[in-house]
C-alpha positions as CSV (number, residue, x, y, z in Angstrom):
1,M,8.4,1.0,-8.1
2,P,4.6,1.0,-8.5
3,L,2.4,-0.4,-5.8
4,L,-0.3,-1.5,-8.2
5,T,0.4,-3.9,-11.1
6,Q,-1.4,-5.3,-14.0
7,N,-1.3,-8.7,-15.6
8,S,-2.0,-9.5,-19.2
9,E,-5.6,-10.5,-18.5
10,L,-6.5,-7.4,-16.5
11,K,-4.6,-4.8,-18.5
12,P,-7.1,-4.6,-21.5
13,H,-9.9,-4.0,-18.9
14,H,-8.0,-1.1,-17.2
15,I,-7.8,-3.1,-13.9
16,F,-4.9,-2.8,-11.5
17,N,-4.0,-5.2,-8.7
18,W,-2.6,-5.1,-5.2
19,S,-1.2,-8.4,-3.8
20,I,0.2,-9.7,-0.6
21,P,1.3,-13.3,-0.1
22,A,-1.4,-15.9,0.4
23,W,-2.1,-17.7,3.7
24,Y,1.2,-17.7,5.6
25,V,4.4,-16.0,4.8
26,R,7.8,-15.5,6.2
27,R,8.3,-11.8,6.3
28,T,11.6,-10.1,5.5
29,D,12.4,-9.9,9.2
30,G,12.0,-13.7,9.6
31,T,8.6,-13.6,11.4
32,I,5.7,-15.7,10.2
33,F,2.5,-13.8,9.4
34,K,-0.9,-15.1,8.4
35,T,-2.5,-13.0,5.7
36,C,-5.6,-15.1,5.4
37,P,-7.0,-15.5,9.0
38,N,-10.2,-17.2,7.9
39,A,-8.9,-19.5,5.2
40,G,-10.4,-22.9,5.4
41,I,-10.4,-25.6,2.8
42,C,-9.5,-22.9,0.2
43,A,-6.0,-22.9,1.6
44,K,-5.4,-26.4,0.1
45,L,-6.8,-25.4,-3.3
46,C,-5.5,-21.8,-3.4
47,Y,-4.3,-20.7,-6.9
48,A,-2.1,-18.1,-5.2
49,R,0.0,-20.8,-3.5
50,N,1.0,-22.3,-6.8
51,G,2.6,-21.5,-10.1
52,T,4.0,-18.0,-10.7
53,Y,3.0,-16.9,-7.2
54,L,5.9,-19.0,-5.9
55,F,8.5,-17.5,-8.2
56,S,11.1,-15.9,-6.0
57,N,10.7,-12.5,-7.5
58,V,6.8,-12.6,-7.3
59,L,6.8,-13.8,-3.7
60,A,9.5,-11.2,-2.8
61,A,7.4,-8.4,-4.3
62,H,4.2,-9.5,-2.5
63,T,6.2,-9.8,0.8
64,R,7.6,-6.3,0.3
65,N,4.0,-5.0,-0.2
66,L,3.0,-6.7,3.1
67,D,6.0,-5.4,5.0
68,F,5.4,-1.8,3.7
69,V,1.8,-1.7,4.9
70,L,2.5,-3.4,8.2
71,D,5.7,-1.5,9.1
72,R,4.9,2.0,7.6
73,E,1.1,2.2,7.2
74,T,1.0,6.1,7.0
75,E,3.7,6.1,4.4
76,W,1.9,3.3,2.5
77,F,-1.4,5.1,2.7
78,D,0.2,8.3,1.3
79,A,2.1,6.4,-1.4
80,M,-1.0,4.6,-2.5
81,N,-3.1,7.8,-2.8
82,L,-0.2,9.5,-4.6
83,E,0.1,6.7,-7.1
84,L,-3.7,6.7,-7.7
85,Q,-3.4,10.3,-8.9
86,S,-0.8,9.4,-11.6
87,K,-1.6,9.5,-15.3
88,R,-2.0,5.7,-15.6
89,F,-5.1,5.9,-13.5
90,K,-7.0,8.3,-15.7
91,P,-10.1,7.2,-17.4
92,K,-9.8,5.4,-20.8
93,P,-13.3,5.1,-22.2
94,P,-15.1,3.3,-23.6
95,R,-15.3,0.3,-21.2
96,V,-16.8,-2.8,-22.7
97,L,-19.0,-4.9,-20.3
98,P,-18.6,-8.7,-20.4
99,N,-21.5,-10.7,-21.7
100,P,-24.3,-11.0,-20.6
101,I,-24.0,-7.9,-18.3
102,T,-25.7,-4.7,-19.6
103,L,-25.9,-1.2,-18.2
104,N,-29.4,-2.0,-17.0
105,D,-28.0,-4.6,-14.7
106,L,-25.9,-1.9,-12.8
107,D,-26.7,0.6,-10.1
108,D,-26.3,4.3,-10.9
109,W,-22.7,4.6,-9.6
110,M,-21.6,1.6,-11.5
111,K,-23.2,2.9,-14.7
112,E,-21.3,6.2,-14.3
113,W,-18.1,4.3,-13.6
114,V,-18.5,2.1,-16.7
115,E,-19.3,5.1,-18.9
116,S,-16.4,7.1,-17.5
117,G,-13.8,4.5,-18.4
118,A,-12.1,4.9,-15.0
119,P,-9.9,2.1,-13.8
120,A,-10.7,-0.6,-11.2
121,I,-8.4,-1.7,-8.4
122,R,-8.6,-5.3,-7.4
123,I,-7.5,-5.6,-3.7
124,H,-5.8,-8.9,-3.4
125,D,-5.5,-11.5,-6.0
126,A,-3.6,-13.1,-3.2
127,G,-4.0,-12.6,0.5
128,D,-6.9,-11.2,2.4
129,F,-7.9,-8.4,4.9
130,Y,-5.8,-9.7,7.8
131,D,-7.2,-7.2,10.4
132,E,-9.7,-4.4,10.8
133,N,-7.1,-1.7,10.7
134,Y,-5.9,-2.9,7.3
135,L,-9.5,-3.0,6.0
136,N,-10.1,0.6,7.3
137,L,-7.0,1.8,5.4
138,W,-8.4,0.5,2.1
139,I,-11.8,2.0,2.9
140,K,-10.0,5.4,3.4
141,V,-8.1,5.0,0.1
142,A,-11.5,4.3,-1.6
143,E,-13.0,7.4,0.0
144,Q,-10.1,9.6,-1.2
145,N,-10.4,8.2,-4.8
146,P,-14.2,8.3,-5.4
147,S,-14.0,7.9,-9.2
148,L,-12.2,4.6,-9.0
149,L,-13.8,1.2,-8.4
150,F,-12.2,-0.8,-5.6
151,Y,-13.2,-4.5,-5.4
152,A,-12.2,-7.6,-3.4
153,Y,-13.1,-11.1,-2.7
154,T,-12.8,-12.0,1.0
155,K,-13.4,-14.7,3.5
156,E,-13.5,-12.1,6.3
157,V,-17.3,-12.2,6.7
158,E,-17.5,-11.1,10.3
159,M,-15.0,-8.3,9.9
160,F,-16.9,-6.9,6.8
161,K,-20.3,-7.2,8.5
162,K,-19.0,-5.0,11.3
163,V,-18.6,-2.1,8.9
164,S,-21.8,-0.1,8.9
165,V,-21.3,1.7,5.5
166,F,-18.8,1.1,2.8
167,P,-18.0,3.8,0.3
168,I,-20.1,3.4,-2.9
169,N,-17.0,2.7,-4.9
170,F,-15.8,-0.2,-2.6
171,R,-17.4,-3.4,-3.7
172,Y,-16.8,-6.9,-2.3
173,L,-18.0,-10.5,-2.5
174,F,-17.6,-13.1,0.1
175,S,-16.0,-16.2,-1.2
176,T,-16.8,-19.6,0.2
177,G,-14.2,-22.1,1.4
178,G,-13.4,-20.2,4.6
179,L,-14.0,-20.6,8.3
180,Q,-16.9,-18.2,8.3
181,D,-19.1,-19.6,5.5
182,D,-21.9,-20.1,8.0
183,M,-22.2,-16.4,8.4
184,I,-22.9,-15.8,4.6
185,T,-26.6,-15.3,3.9
186,D,-28.6,-15.5,0.7
187,D,-28.7,-11.7,0.8
188,D,-24.9,-11.4,0.7
189,R,-23.1,-11.1,-2.6
190,H,-20.9,-14.2,-2.6
191,A,-19.0,-16.6,-4.9
192,D,-18.6,-20.3,-4.5
193,V,-15.0,-21.5,-4.6
């Protein structure tokens, strides 16, 4: 079973997704785990706590993902890297940019990525970076797959600001609505929720 999935909106753009449950979850072993440590008001409005995310098969798949990385992180890391080498992650040019973005709006690495047609990996359409070790695993995955774009929205402002250098292919935006909004500056890429 693949670790990374695509939905109908992301598939035409060659974007894959990794999900874990949002906010709190009862793990397979019965323990409760908080996947969004700095969720604030966003927890009440979270799209990933409604609709299809609550279907038993979807929640079970996201919980399996969380259990896999928590219980067998080395195996997860190896499996993720192996999957990213498969045929479905090969470039599919040309990539079309959404209006009004043009190549001139992008840095050199992003221009090359767009022109190559390489896929993107969205880390979490549900859940967040629940600890530094988990963030570091994703950083290492990005380092081992330099032609792919990895991107995430996060409320873990302090944790991210502790990282001195991210790989050039690992992009993130802070999203407001969390407990650390006061740490977001005008210089930080961020999105209002």
